C-alpha positions in Angstrom: 0.0 0.0 0.0 2.8 2.4 0.9 4.5 1.5 -2.4 1.3 2.3 -4.2 1.0 5.7 -2.5 4.6 6.5 -3.3 4.1 5.6 -6.9 1.0 7.8 -7.0 2.9 10.6 -5.4 5.7 10.4 -8.0 3.2 10.3 -10.7 1.5 13.4 -9.5 4.8 15.2 -9.2 5.7 14.1 -12.7 2.3 15.4 -14.0 2.8 18.7 -12.3 6.3 19.1 -13.7 5.1 18.2 -17.2 2.2 20.6 -16.9 4.5 23.4 -15.8 6.8 22.7 -18.8 3.8 22.9 -21.1 2.8 26.2 -19.6 6.4 27.5 -19.8 6.6 26.4 -23.4 3.3 28.0 -24.3 4.4 31.2 -22.7 7.2 31.5 -25.1 4.9 31.7 -28.1 4.4 35.2 -29.4 0.7 35.5 -30.4 1.5 37.9 -33.3 3.9 35.5 -34.8 1.6 32.5 -34.3 -1.3 34.4 -35.9 0.7 35.6 -38.9 2.0 32.1 -39.6 -1.6 30.7 -39.6 -3.4 33.6 -41.3 -0.8 34.9 -43.9 0.1 31.6 -45.5 -2.0 28.8 -46.9 -1.6 25.2 -48.0 -3.5 25.9 -51.3 -1.0 28.6 -52.3 2.0 26.6 -51.2 0.8 23.7 -53.3 0.0 25.9 -56.3 3.5 27.4 -56.3 5.0 24.0 -56.4 2.7 22.6 -59.1 3.1 25.7 -61.3 6.9 25.5 -61.0 7.0 21.8 -61.7 4.8 22.1 -64.8 2.0 20.1 -63.3 -0.5 23.0 -63.6 -0.6 25.9 -66.0 1.1 29.0 -64.6 0.0 32.5 -65.4 3.0 34.4 -66.6 2.5 38.0 -67.6 -1.1 37.2 -67.8 -0.7 34.2 -70.2 -1.0 30.5 -69.3 2.2 28.5 -69.7 3.5 25.1 -68.5 7.0 25.3 -67.0 8.5 22.1 -68.2 12.1 22.6 -66.9 13.9 25.1 -64.7 17.4 23.8 -65.8 19.5 27.0 -65.7 20.5 26.7 -69.4 16.9 26.0 -70.7 14.6 28.6 -72.2 12.0 27.7 -69.6 14.3 28.7 -66.8 13.9 32.3 -67.9 10.2 31.8 -67.9 10.2 30.5 -64.4 12.4 33.5 -63.4 9.7 35.8 -64.7 7.0 33.8 -62.9 8.8 34.1 -59.6 9.5 37.8 -60.1 5.7 38.3 -60.6 5.0 36.5 -57.4 7.2 38.9 -55.5 5.6 41.9 -57.3 2.1 40.7 -56.3 3.2 40.8 -52.6 4.3 44.4 -53.2 8.0 43.6 -52.9 10.8 45.2 -54.9 12.9 42.7 -56.9 16.4 42.9 -58.2 17.9 40.4 -60.6 21.6 39.4 -60.7 23.2 37.9 -63.8 25.6 35.1 -63.0 26.6 34.1 -66.5 24.8 35.2 -69.7 23.8 31.6 -70.5 22.0 31.1 -67.2 18.7 32.3 -65.8 19.3 35.0 -63.1 19.2 35.3 -59.3 16.2 37.0 -57.8 16.5 39.1 -54.7 13.5 40.7 -52.9 14.0 42.6 -49.7 12.4 44.3 -46.7 14.7 47.1 -45.6 15.5 47.1 -41.9 14.2 50.0 -39.7 17.1 50.6 -37.4 19.9 48.3 -38.6 19.4 48.1 -42.4 23.1 47.2 -42.8 22.6 43.8 -41.0 20.9 41.3 -43.3 19.0 38.0 -42.7 18.7 35.9 -45.9 16.0 33.3 -46.6 17.0 31.4 -49.7 16.5 28.5 -52.0 17.6 27.5 -55.5 14.9 27.5 -58.1 16.7 25.7 -60.9 16.2 21.9 -61.4 17.8 19.0 -63.2 17.0 15.5 -64.3 18.2 12.8 -66.7 16.8 14.9 -69.5 17.1 18.5 -68.1 16.7 20.6 -71.3 13.4 18.9 -72.0 11.8 18.0 -68.7 13.1 18.6 -65.2 10.0 19.2 -62.9 11.9 19.3 -59.7 8.9 19.5 -57.4 10.8 18.5 -54.3 14.2 19.6 -55.6 13.6 22.4 -55.4 10.3 23.9 -56.2 9.5 23.0 -52.6 12.2 25.2 -51.1 11.3 28.0 -53.6 7.7 27.8 -52.5 9.0 27.9 -48.9 10.8 31.3 -49.6 7.6 32.7 -51.2 5.6 31.5 -48.2 8.0 33.2 -45.8 7.8 36.4 -47.9 4.0 36.3 -47.8 4.2 36.2 -44.0 7.1 38.5 -43.2 6.0 41.3 -45.6 3.4 42.2 -42.9 6.1 43.1 -40.3 8.8 45.6 -39.7 12.3 44.5 -38.6 15.3 46.0 -37.1 17.5 44.2 -39.7 16.9 43.9 -43.4 15.4 40.7 -44.6 16.2 39.3 -48.1 14.3 36.6 -50.0 16.8 35.1 -52.4 16.1 32.6 -55.2 19.3 31.4 -56.8 20.0 29.9 -60.2 22.6 27.3 -61.2 22.8 25.5 -57.9 22.8 22.3 -59.8 25.9 23.4 -61.7 27.9 23.9 -58.5 26.4 26.7 -56.5 27.1 29.4 -59.1 24.1 31.6 -58.3 24.6 31.7 -54.5 28.4 32.0 -54.9 27.9 35.1 -57.0 25.6 36.7 -54.6 27.7 35.9 -51.5 30.7 37.4 -53.3 28.7 40.5 -54.0 27.7 40.8 -50.4 31.3 40.5 -49.4 32.4 43.1 -51.9 29.7 45.5 -50.8 30.6 45.1 -47.2 27.2 43.8 -46.3 26.9 42.2 -42.9 25.0 38.9 -43.5 24.1 37.9 -39.9 22.1 34.7 -40.8 21.3 32.6 -43.8 18.4 30.1 -43.8 18.5 27.8 -46.9 15.6 25.5 -47.8 16.4 22.6 -50.1 13.9 19.7 -50.5 11.2 20.0 -47.9 8.1 18.0 -48.9 9.1 14.4 -48.3 8.3 13.8 -44.6 9.0 10.1 -44.9 10.8 8.1 -47.4 10.3 5.0 -49.5 13.4 3.2 -48.1 13.0 3.4 -44.3 9.4 4.4 -43.6 10.0 4.3 -39.9 12.1 7.5 -39.9 10.7 10.1 -37.5 8.6 13.0 -38.8 11.1 15.7 -38.3 13.1 18.3 -40.3 16.9 18.2 -40.5 19.1 21.2 -40.0 22.7 20.9 -41.2 25.2 23.4 -39.8 28.9 23.9 -39.4 30.4 24.6 -36.0 30.4 28.3 -36.5 26.7 28.4 -37.1 25.5 26.2 -34.2 23.9 29.1 -32.4 21.8 30.0 -35.4 20.9 26.3 -35.9 19.7 26.0 -32.3 17.6 29.1 -32.6 16.0 27.8 -35.8 15.3 24.4 -34.1 13.6 26.3 -31.2 11.4 28.3 -33.6 10.3 25.3 -35.6 9.4 23.3 -32.5 7.7 26.2 -30.9 5.5 27.3 -33.8 4.9 24.1 -35.8 4.0 20.5 -35.0 7.4 19.3 -36.3 10.5 18.2 -34.4 13.9 19.5 -35.7 17.2 17.6 -35.6 20.5 19.6 -35.7 23.5 17.9 -37.3 26.9 19.6 -37.1 28.5 18.5 -40.4 30.2 20.9 -42.7 28.8 19.3 -45.8 28.9 21.6 -48.7 26.9 21.4 -51.9 23.8 23.5 -51.3 23.6 27.3 -51.3 24.3 27.8 -47.6 28.0 26.8 -48.2 28.5 29.9 -50.4 27.9 32.0 -47.3 30.2 29.9 -45.1 32.9 30.9 -47.6 32.4 34.6 -46.7 32.3 33.9 -42.9 28.5 34.2 -42.4 26.4 31.9 -40.2 24.3 29.7 -42.5 22.3 26.5 -42.2 20.5 24.2 -44.6 17.1 22.9 -43.8 15.7 19.8 -45.5 13.5 16.8 -45.3 16.4 14.4 -44.6 20.1 14.4 -44.2 22.3 14.3 -47.3 23.4 10.7 -46.6 19.8 9.6 -46.4 18.9 11.3 -49.6 21.9 10.0 -51.5 21.2 6.5 -50.2 17.7 6.6 -51.7 15.3 8.2 -49.2 14.0 10.3 -52.1 13.9 7.8 -55.0 12.8 10.4 -57.6 15.8 12.7 -56.9 17.1 14.3 -60.1 14.6 12.5 -62.3 11.6 13.4 -64.5 9.4 11.7 -61.9 10.1 14.4 -59.2 6.4 15.4 -59.2 4.0 16.7 -56.6 1.9 13.6 -57.2 4.4 11.2 -55.7 3.0 9.1 -52.9 5.6 10.3 -50.3 5.0 14.0 -50.9 3.7 15.6 -47.7 2.6 19.2 -48.5 1.5 20.1 -44.9 4.9 19.1 -43.7 6.6 21.4 -46.3 4.3 24.3 -45.3 5.2 23.7 -41.6 8.9 23.9 -42.5 8.3 27.2 -44.4 6.3 28.6 -41.5 9.0 27.5 -39.0 11.7 29.3 -41.1 9.5 32.4 -41.2 9.2 32.4 -37.4 13.0 31.8 -37.0 13.6 34.8 -39.3 11.4 37.0 -37.2 13.6 36.2 -34.2 16.9 36.7 -36.1 15.8 40.0 -37.7 14.2 41.3 -34.5 10.6 41.9 -35.5 8.6 44.9 -34.6 4.9 45.6 -34.9 2.9 44.4 -37.9 2.3 46.6 -40.9 -1.2 47.4 -42.0 -2.5 45.7 -45.2 -5.0 47.7 -47.2 -6.9 45.4 -49.4 -6.3 45.2 -53.1 -3.7 47.9 -53.4 -1.3 45.9 -55.5 -2.5 47.3 -58.7 -0.4 44.9 -60.8 -1.6 41.7 -59.1 -3.6 39.0 -60.8 -5.7 37.5 -58.0 -7.6 34.3 -58.3 -6.9 34.4 -62.0 -8.5 37.9 -62.4 -6.5 40.7 -63.6 -6.9 43.5 -61.0 -4.5 45.9 -62.7 -6.1 49.3 -62.9 -3.3 51.0 -64.7 -2.7 53.2 -61.7 0.2 53.7 -59.5 1.6 50.5 -58.1 1.4 50.4 -54.3 2.7 47.8 -52.0 0.3 45.5 -50.0 1.7 47.0 -46.8 1.3 50.6 -45.9 4.4 51.4 -43.9 3.1 54.7 -42.5 -0.2 53.4 -41.1 -0.7 51.8 -37.8 -3.0 48.9 -36.9 -3.5 46.2 -34.4 -2.8 42.6 -35.1 -6.3 41.8 -36.2 -6.4 44.6 -38.6 -2.9 43.9 -40.0 -3.8 40.3 -40.8 -7.4 40.7 -41.8 -6.7 40.7 -45.5 -4.2 37.9 -45.3 -7.2 35.7 -44.7 -7.6 36.0 -48.4 -6.0 32.7 -48.9 -8.7 34.1 -50.8 -5.7 35.9 -52.4 -4.1 33.1 -54.5 -1.4 35.1 -56.3 -1.1 33.9 -59.8 1.3 36.4 -61.1 1.5 40.1 -61.9 1.3 42.1 -65.1 2.7 45.5 -65.9 6.0 46.9 -64.7 5.5 46.5 -61.0 8.1 48.0 -58.6 11.5 49.0 -59.9 13.7 46.2 -61.0 17.5 46.4 -60.9 19.5 44.1 -63.1 23.1 44.0 -62.4 26.1 41.8 -63.2 27.6 39.7 -60.5 30.5 41.2 -58.6 32.9 38.4 -57.9 36.3 39.3 -56.3 39.3 37.8 -58.1 39.9 35.2 -55.4 36.4 33.8 -55.8 36.0 34.3 -59.5 35.8 31.2 -61.6 35.6 30.9 -65.4 32.3 29.4 -66.6 32.8 25.7 -67.5 30.9 23.9 -70.1 28.8 21.8 -67.7 27.6 18.4 -68.5 23.8 18.1 -68.7 23.7 15.7 -65.8 26.6 15.9 -63.4 26.5 13.0 -61.0 30.0 13.2 -59.8 29.5 16.6 -58.3 26.4 16.0 -56.2 25.2 18.9 -54.1 24.0 18.5 -50.6 20.5 17.7 -51.6 20.2 18.7 -55.2 
């Protein structure tokens, strides 16, 4: 009987401790962040971005329907996908710059939110938007690799555009990752040459396979790969993902190169890569359609809610890294160049951003119009905000001559792609 009472007492103590931990954990959740993640992003839009980029649905590009069959950096359709992505940023009211890496390639895209008090400090959310396959010039859908990470960046932009930050936030979509990180290498080199202080880089590469077809018992978590110099950043991202999404996050300290985060390691910036599995798992077959024409959104192991959770977790982590301030207000329908729900809402008037920086509002007012998951952004027409096209600035020590790349380079595998 005494043993039973002791066991009961221990159980009660354990339950009280667990309860206090739950309360403590909940107390760390910022309601504005949680609300924005839920209201200002949608599974429908995340899915549509991936299916448009992989050519599984018709994308609207400059108001005209088009199937994007490949995003291979040397293919004509890569430039088409570049235009599609530019229009998605336009429809969010963001300014976009393009960076030419090599004339033969599609270009890097950089959209940004200027920091309020520390604009010289920059947090980068990035992904590569190019793809490859065994027949890359004809068909390289790359739904997982890496339309998923690209949609993750767009999702983060749709959330974060509603806030002000102390630091600047950049949304970077890089070309030519599949050729050896050429796009991110060019932009990292430009950041170095310009004296830009890149305080954090969050790179998404392959985020929609929550399980795999080799070891189906792998846990439902997201992997964060970091080098030793970026462990503090990785720990913060892990905390944000686990606080604001249903996912677990596993940090692995392994200075594996090959995806775009590595280009920022080279200039001394903290950078991590976030993916569905570790590189060794992917290379050993966890994603069987990797670099094939079967990398489609219709694959049985595709888990779109998982991918959306990853993107939301990265958005939350960015808010912490960039030191978020109050939400911006969002007057409805002010992006005059947006095509919303397939309807051209362009009125020919002055282009205004979705956010009105000078106006104040509470959280409910700021996020009210985000509930337009209603607003499925299909592209933008007209000139939109100013676009700056500039050549890459690569210091001599980092400059490499453009090789004649093979169409399918297996011997130079990247981290995930």
